[in-house]
VOLUMMAR-165154 format. One record per residue (C-alpha): residue number from 1; residue in one letter; x, y, z. Coordinates in steps of 0.05 Angstrom, whole numbers, plus 32768, in hexadecimal, padded with zeros to 4 digits. Layout:
<rs>
[r NUM "A" [X Y Z]]
...
</rs>
This chain:
<rs>
[r 1 "M" [835C 8842 8854]]
[r 2 "T" [8322 884C 8886]]
[r 3 "T" [8323 8880 88BE]]
[r 4 "T" [8310 886C 8907]]
[r 5 "A" [8324 88A9 892E]]
[r 6 "P" [82F6 88E4 8935]]
[r 7 "E" [8300 8907 88F0]]
[r 8 "L" [82D7 893D 88CC]]
[r 9 "R" [82C1 8914 888D]]
[r 10 "Q" [82AF 88D7 88B6]]
[r 11 "L" [8286 88FF 88E8]]
[r 12 "A" [8264 8925 88AB]]
[r 13 "L" [824D 88E1 8891]]
[r 14 "T" [8233 88CF 88D5]]
[r 15 "A" [820B 8911 88D8]]
[r 16 "L" [81F2 8904 888F]]
[r 17 "A" [81D7 88C3 88A6]]
[r 18 "C" [81B3 88DF 88DF]]
[r 19 "T" [8167 88DC 88D7]]
[r 20 "D" [8151 890C 890B]]
[r 21 "P" [8152 8954 88EF]]
[r 22 "Q" [8162 8978 8930]]
[r 23 "Q" [8196 8947 8942]]
[r 24 "K" [81B6 894E 88FC]]
[r 25 "T" [81B8 8999 8906]]
[r 26 "V" [81D7 8991 894C]]
[r 27 "Q" [820C 8960 8930]]
[r 28 "T" [821D 8990 88F9]]
[r 29 "A" [8224 89CB 8924]]
[r 30 "A" [824F 89A5 8953]]
[r 31 "L" [827D 898F 8917]]
[r 32 "Q" [8288 89D8 8905]]
[r 33 "Q" [8296 89EB 894C]]
[r 34 "H" [82C9 89B7 8957]]
[r 35 "Y" [82E9 89C1 8913]]
[r 36 "L" [82F0 8A0C 891C]]
[r 37 "A" [830D 89FE 8964]]
[r 38 "G" [8343 89D3 8945]]
[r 39 "Q" [832A 8995 8965]]
[r 40 "L" [8315 896E 8927]]
[r 41 "P" [8348 8958 88F5]]
[r 42 "V" [8339 894D 88A7]]
[r 43 "D" [8353 8913 8881]]
[r 44 "P" [834A 8924 8837]]
[r 45 "Q" [8368 88E2 8823]]
[r 46 "A" [833B 88B4 884C]]
[r 47 "E" [8310 8886 881E]]
[r 48 "L" [82D2 8882 8846]]
[r 49 "L" [829F 884A 8843]]
[r 50 "L" [8255 884C 884E]]
[r 51 "P" [8240 881A 887E]]
[r 52 "A" [8210 87E6 885F]]
[r 53 "S" [81DB 87F5 8893]]
[r 54 "W" [81DA 883E 8888]]
[r 55 "V" [81AC 8865 885B]]
[r 56 "I" [81BE 88AB 8842]]
[r 57 "P" [81A6 88DF 8847]]
[r 58 "G" [8188 88D0 888D]]
[r 59 "R" [8141 88EC 888C]]
[r 60 "P" [8104 88EA 88BB]]
[r 61 "A" [80C6 88C3 88A8]]
[r 62 "K" [80A8 8904 8893]]
[r 63 "P" [80A1 892E 8869]]
[r 64 "L" [8084 88FC 8835]]
[r 65 "L" [80AF 8903 87F4]]
[r 66 "V" [8083 8911 87B4]]
[r 67 "P" [808E 892C 876F]]
[r 68 "P" [8095 8978 876F]]
[r 69 "L" [8052 8984 874E]]
[r 70 "Q" [8031 8960 8789]]
[r 71 "V" [804A 898F 87C0]]
[r 72 "G" [8016 89BD 87DB]]
[r 73 "R" [8008 8A04 87BE]]
[r 74 "R" [8034 8A38 87DB]]
[r 75 "T" [7FFF 8A71 87DB]]
[r 76 "M" [800D 8AAD 880A]]
[r 77 "R" [7FC1 8AB7 8812]]
[r 78 "T" [7FB9 8A89 884C]]
[r 79 "P" [7FE1 8A74 888A]]
[r 80 "E" [7FE2 8A2B 8870]]
[r 81 "G" [7FFC 8A40 882D]]
[r 82 "R" [8031 8A69 884D]]
[r 83 "A" [8044 8A33 8879]]
[r 84 "I" [8049 8A04 883C]]
[r 85 "L" [807A 8A37 881E]]
[r 86 "L" [80A7 8A37 885E]]
[r 87 "H" [80A2 89EC 8860]]
[r 88 "A" [80BC 89E5 881D]]
[r 89 "L" [80F5 8A14 882E]]
[r 90 "C" [8104 89E8 886E]]
[r 91 "H" [8107 89AC 8840]]
[r 92 "I" [8136 89CC 8812]]
[r 93 "E" [8164 89DF 884D]]
[r 94 "F" [8160 899C 886B]]
[r 95 "N" [8178 897F 882A]]
[r 96 "A" [81AF 89B3 8825]]
[r 97 "I" [81CB 899C 8868]]
[r 98 "N" [81CF 8957 884C]]
[r 99 "L" [81ED 896C 880B]]
[r 100 "A" [8224 8991 882D]]
[r 101 "L" [8234 8956 885B]]
[r 102 "D" [8236 892B 8822]]
[r 103 "A" [8268 8959 87FC]]
[r 104 "I" [8297 8950 8839]]
[r 105 "W" [8295 8906 8842]]
[r 106 "R" [8290 88EF 87FA]]
[r 107 "F" [82C6 890F 87D3]]
[r 108 "A" [830E 88FD 87E9]]
[r 109 "A" [8350 8920 87D7]]
[r 110 "M" [8336 8968 87D5]]
[r 111 "P" [835A 89A1 87F5]]
[r 112 "V" [834C 89A8 8842]]
[r 113 "A" [832B 89E8 8834]]
[r 114 "Y" [82F7 89C7 8808]]
[r 115 "Y" [82DE 899E 8847]]
[r 116 "A" [82DF 89DE 8873]]
[r 117 "D" [82B5 8A03 883F]]
[r 118 "W" [8283 89CF 883A]]
[r 119 "L" [827F 89C8 8886]]
[r 120 "Q" [8272 8A12 888B]]
[r 121 "V" [8238 8A08 8858]]
[r 122 "A" [821B 89CE 8881]]
[r 123 "A" [821C 89F4 88C2]]
[r 124 "E" [81FA 8A31 88A0]]
[r 125 "E" [81C7 8A02 887E]]
[r 126 "A" [81B6 89E4 88C2]]
[r 127 "L" [81AC 8A29 88E1]]
[r 128 "H" [817D 8A3A 88A4]]
[r 129 "F" [8157 89FE 88B3]]
[r 130 "N" [814E 8A0B 88FE]]
[r 131 "L" [8139 8A54 88EE]]
[r 132 "L" [8106 8A3F 88BC]]
[r 133 "C" [80EA 8A07 88E9]]
[r 134 "A" [80E4 8A36 8923]]
[r 135 "H" [80BC 8A66 88F8]]
[r 136 "L" [8091 8A30 88DA]]
[r 137 "L" [807E 8A20 8925]]
[r 138 "T" [8060 8A66 892E]]
[r 139 "L" [802D 8A53 88F7]]
[r 140 "G" [801C 8A12 891A]]
[r 141 "Y" [8044 89E1 88F2]]
[r 142 "R" [8080 89B6 88F1]]
[r 143 "Y" [80B2 899A 88C1]]
[r 144 "G" [8092 895B 88A6]]
[r 145 "D" [8048 8979 88A5]]
[r 146 "F" [8049 897C 8859]]
[r 147 "P" [8065 8955 8820]]
[r 148 "G" [80A9 896A 8800]]
[r 149 "H" [80CE 8954 87C2]]
[r 150 "D" [8112 893B 87B9]]
[r 151 "T" [812E 895E 8779]]
[r 152 "L" [8169 8979 879C]]
[r 153 "W" [8181 8938 87BA]]
[r 154 "E" [8175 8918 8777]]
[r 155 "M" [81AB 8941 8756]]
[r 156 "V" [81DA 8934 8790]]
[r 157 "A" [81D0 88EB 8787]]
[r 158 "K" [81DB 88F1 873C]]
[r 159 "T" [8221 8915 8745]]
[r 160 "Q" [823B 88E4 877E]]
[r 161 "E" [8275 88C7 8752]]
[r 162 "D" [8295 890C 873C]]
[r 163 "V" [82A1 8948 8768]]
[r 164 "L" [82A8 8975 8728]]
[r 165 "A" [825F 8964 8716]]
[r 166 "R" [8247 896E 875E]]
[r 167 "M" [8264 89B3 8761]]
[r 168 "A" [8249 89C6 871C]]
[r 169 "L" [8201 89AD 8725]]
[r 170 "V" [81F1 89AF 876E]]
[r 171 "P" [820C 89F5 878B]]
[r 172 "R" [8214 8A17 8747]]
[r 173 "T" [81D3 8A01 872B]]
[r 174 "M" [819F 89E5 8761]]
[r 175 "E" [81B5 8A13 8798]]
[r 176 "A" [81BF 8A50 876B]]
[r 177 "R" [8173 8A48 8757]]
[r 178 "G" [8167 8A60 87A0]]
[r 179 "L" [818C 8AA2 8796]]
[r 180 "D" [815C 8AAF 875D]]
[r 181 "A" [811C 8A9C 8783]]
[r 182 "A" [812D 8ABB 87C8]]
[r 183 "P" [8120 8B05 87B8]]
[r 184 "S" [80D8 8AF5 879F]]
[r 185 "T" [80CB 8AC9 87DD]]
[r 186 "R" [80E5 8AFE 880D]]
[r 187 "N" [80BA 8B32 87ED]]
[r 188 "K" [807A 8B09 87EF]]
[r 189 "L" [8085 8AFE 883A]]
[r 190 "T" [808E 8B46 8844]]
[r 191 "Q" [804F 8B54 881F]]
[r 192 "V" [8024 8B28 884B]]
[r 193 "G" [8045 8B45 888B]]
[r 194 "D" [8071 8B0A 889A]]
[r 195 "L" [80AE 8B36 88A9]]
[r 196 "A" [80D2 8AFC 88D6]]
[r 197 "G" [80CC 8ACB 889B]]
[r 198 "A" [80E7 8B02 886A]]
[r 199 "A" [8124 8B11 8896]]
[r 200 "I" [8134 8AC6 8896]]
[r 201 "I" [8130 8AC1 884B]]
[r 202 "E" [815F 8AFE 8846]]
[r 203 "R" [8190 8ADC 8877]]
[r 204 "I" [818D 8A9B 884D]]
[r 205 "L" [8197 8AC0 880C]]
[r 206 "N" [81D6 8AE4 8826]]
[r 207 "D" [81F2 8AA2 883E]]
[r 208 "E" [81DF 8A7C 8801]]
[r 209 "I" [8207 8AAD 87D7]]
[r 210 "G" [8243 8A93 87FE]]
[r 211 "H" [8230 8A4C 87F7]]
[r 212 "V" [8229 8A54 87A7]]
[r 213 "A" [826C 8A79 87AA]]
[r 214 "I" [8289 8A3B 87C9]]
[r 215 "G" [8270 8A0F 8791]]
[r 216 "N" [828C 8A3F 8760]]
[r 217 "R" [82D1 8A40 8782]]
[r 218 "W" [82D9 89F4 8781]]
[r 219 "Y" [82B8 89EE 873D]]
[r 220 "G" [82EE 8A1D 8723]]
[r 221 "Y" [8324 89FD 8749]]
[r 222 "L" [8311 89B7 872B]]
[r 223 "C" [830C 89D2 86E5]]
[r 224 "Q" [8350 89F0 86EA]]
[r 225 "Q" [8369 89B0 8708]]
[r 226 "R" [834E 8987 86D1]]
[r 227 "G" [835E 89B7 8697]]
[r 228 "L" [8316 89C6 8688]]
[r 229 "E" [82F3 8A03 866F]]
[r 230 "P" [82BB 8A16 869F]]
[r 231 "I" [8282 8A2D 8677]]
[r 232 "A" [8285 89F4 8642]]
[r 233 "T" [8292 89C1 8679]]
[r 234 "Y" [8253 89D8 869F]]
[r 235 "A" [8229 89D4 865F]]
[r 236 "S" [8240 898C 8657]]
[r 237 "L" [8236 8979 869C]]
[r 238 "A" [81F1 8996 869E]]
[r 239 "Q" [81DD 896D 865F]]
[r 240 "R" [81FB 892F 8678]]
[r 241 "Y" [81DD 892E 86BC]]
[r 242 "A" [8199 894E 86A2]]
[r 243 "A" [819C 8989 86D1]]
[r 244 "P" [815E 89B6 86D1]]
[r 245 "R" [815E 89EE 86A3]]
[r 246 "L" [8162 8A32 86C6]]
[r 247 "R" [812B 8A63 86B7]]
[r 248 "A" [8128 8AAD 86C1]]
[r 249 "P" [8123 8AD9 86EA]]
[r 250 "F" [8169 8AD3 8701]]
[r 251 "N" [8189 8AF9 873E]]
[r 252 "L" [81C5 8B12 8716]]
[r 253 "E" [81DE 8B3D 874F]]
[r 254 "A" [81DF 8B00 877F]]
[r 255 "R" [8201 8AD4 874D]]
[r 256 "R" [8234 8B01 8740]]
[r 257 "A" [823F 8B08 878B]]
[r 258 "A" [8246 8ABD 878B]]
[r 259 "G" [827D 8ABB 8756]]
[r 260 "F" [825A 8AAF 8712]]
[r 261 "S" [8283 8AD2 86DC]]
[r 262 "E" [8261 8AFE 86A8]]
[r 263 "A" [826D 8ACD 8675]]
[r 264 "E" [8248 8A99 869E]]
[r 265 "L" [820E 8AC9 86AA]]
[r 266 "Q" [820B 8AD9 8661]]
[r 267 "A" [8206 8A8F 8652]]
[r 268 "L" [81CF 8A85 8684]]
[r 269 "L" [81A6 8ABE 8667]]
[r 270 "M" [81AE 8AA4 861F]]
[r 271 "Q" [819A 8A5B 862F]]
</rs>
């Protein structure tokens, strides 16, 4: 079955394929607006096909994608170093828009609330991207001026065949790393007097707690649906898909707020 009328999942795929970052954020915000207004239906059963001529995710020509170790130094001592840090955060948020849109279109037969949750994530990631890009401009730089790496999208691609693996290893692993890193980044920006940048990081941290919570919610739902024990299943998936090993320090307060159980946090601390 293919869907031809305007429908959320099909339009999410269209936004995902968009190569212009600003246009992608406009399309994503419009999807959220129309959905909340009751003007955009969701068809969970639609089996959507990626047109042969489309490439996902849609990306601009820059930034150049390089291995993580080849991304520039993110020192706070110079304006350029601070711009490199903010650019890296822009790139993370751009990829986060794409991963949320991909979660909407790719996985059929989920409850309607699943698609609504990931649409909210996509819209908030688009807002984060725009906030960071605007702040980067105050330093004289634009998104694309520095290289970026593709680690986050690589895990999205690895998990494209199984929504359980996607929920386990993208929001609950890759994005949860942001919960751990955000306080240090915020504090460093504050120390060099970049209070506007620090405020953006604080906003992102608060929203990302909700995004990780969405990943936790649907991971728990899928484990229950499939009769799986969550902690053992996570360990198995992390090994199977070669997920990065998470390293301390951990933002345990934020992780608790995002729905990680005490047993999960204990397993994290003991790895």
